[in-house]
N, C-alpha and C positions, 0 to 999 in steps of 0.2 A: 976589251972584249969581255974580261972577267966581270968588270963593273956593270956592263950591259946585261949579262946573264943574271947577276945577282939582283939587279934592279927589276928585271922581268919576273924573277922568282918571287920577290917581295910583293910586287904589285899583284901577281896572280893569287898569292896566299891571302893578301888583304882583300882583294876583290872577291875571292871565294868566301871569306869570312863574313863579308857584308851581304852577299847574295844568298847564302844558305838560310838565314832566318826568314828572309822574305819568301823564299821558295817554300819553306816549311809552312808559313802562314797561308800561302796560296793553296798548298796541297791539302791542308786540313779543311779549308773552307770548301774546296771542290769535293773532298771525300764526304763531307756532311751533305752536300747537295746530291751526290750520287746515292748516298744512303737513303735520302728521302725519296729519290726516284725509284730505287730498287725495292723499297718497302712495298709489300704486297697489299694491294688495296681491296683484294677479294674478301668476302665475308669469311668469318672463322669456320663456318659450317662447310664451305667448299674446300678450304684447306684441310680440314679434319677428314673429309672424305678421301682426299688424295693421300693423306698420311696413312689412312686405314688401308688403302689399296697398296701402298708401298710396303707396309708392314706385312700384308699377306704375301706379297711377292718375295720378301726376304725370308719368310717362313718356308715358302715353297722351295726357294733356292737351298736353304739349309737342309730340308728334307731330301732333296735330290743329292746333295753331297753325302748325306748319310747312306743313302742307297748304294752309292758307288764306293764308298770308303771301306766298309766292313767286308764285303766279299773279297776284295783285294787282300786285306789283312789275313783272312782265313786261308787264302791260297798260299800266301807267304808262309804262314805257320805250318800248313800241311807239307810244303816242300822241305821246310826245316826239320820237321818231325821225321819225314822219310829219310832224310840225309843222316840224321843222328841214329835212327834205327839200323841203317846200313852199317854204320860205324860200330854199333853195339854187336851186330851179327858178326862182323869181321873180328872184333876182339874176342867174342865167344868162341869162334873157330880156333883162335890161337890159344885158347885155354885160359884166358884172363877172366877173373871174377867180375861180372858186370851186373850183379843182382841189384845193387843200389841204383845204378843207372836205369835199369829196366823198371824199377819201382817208380822212379821219378818220371819216366816217360809215360807210364800208365796213368799217373796223376795228371800229367799234361794232356793226354788224350781225353780224359774225362772232363777236364776243364774246358777244352776246346769244343767238345760235343755239347756241353752245357751252354757255352757261349753261342754256338750255332743255333741251339734251341731258343735262346734269348733273342737272337737276331730274327728268327722266324716270327716271334711274338712282336718284335719291333716292326717288322715289315707289315704285319697286320694292322698295328697301330698307325703306321705311316699311311697305309691305304685308307684307313678310316679317317685320318686327319685330312688327307687329300680330298676326300669327298665332302667333308664337313667345311672345308675352307671356302667352298662356293656359297655356303649359307651365310647371310649377312649377320645373323644374330650370334654366331659362334665367335669367340675371342681367339684369334690365332696364337697369341702368346701363351694362353692357357693350354692349348693343344700342344704347343712346342714344349712347355714345361713338363707335361705328362710323358712325352717321348724322351725328354732329357733324363728323367729318372731311370728309365730302362737303359738308355745309352750309358749312363754312369755305371750301372751294374755290369753291363756288357764290357765296358772298357776295363773295369776292375778284374773281371774274369780273364780277359786277354793278358793283362799285366801279370796276374798270378801265374798263368800258364807259361808266360815268357820267363818268369823267375824259376819255375820248375825246370824249364829247358836248360837254363844256366846251371842249375844244380846238377842236372843229369850230365852235362858236359864236364863239369868239375869232377863228378864221381868217376867218369871215364878216364880223365887225366890221372886221378889218384890211383885208380885200378891199374893203369898201365905202368905207373911208377912203382907200385908195389910188386907187380909181376916181374919186372926187370930192374932191380936197383942198380945194376951196372950201367944201363942206358943213361940213367940220371947222371952218373959220374962222367960218362963220355960226352953227353950233350952239353954239360955245363962247361 
């Protein structure tokens, strides 16, 4: 029984060893044939027109993502600012010094309003780009690059505002610990 199993194992391994190169040769020859069949026989001008249409569609899709992405980010930041301001008011009622946190939140608010103004200019550029995309002579990637510079500035403002929020929260934590040093001992 053991000899039969060993013999079958050896024959199957040897058989596979001899059939694999043959299969590989057959598969490469069929792949080359498939490649020749798949090669596009259309003239380059027709394919270039399709590529141009695809490029315009990609630009339109990216513009639509931009339109949806930033208002959601502004809503999140507004909710976060409101939450932190409630916390500042609560600490102020308790008599905790929150001057630094208030200053950081004022900086955050100005950055967010600047970012919202930038977004309004971006929306106007997007609308202009959307109307220009129907024109055949306009290069969509050039339009997209113009909007990308505004987007970069907008993202930088939002990142800076987020860092100011972090600084405000850190200032609140420090103010709370300074107000009650015994809490720090009890909490640790």
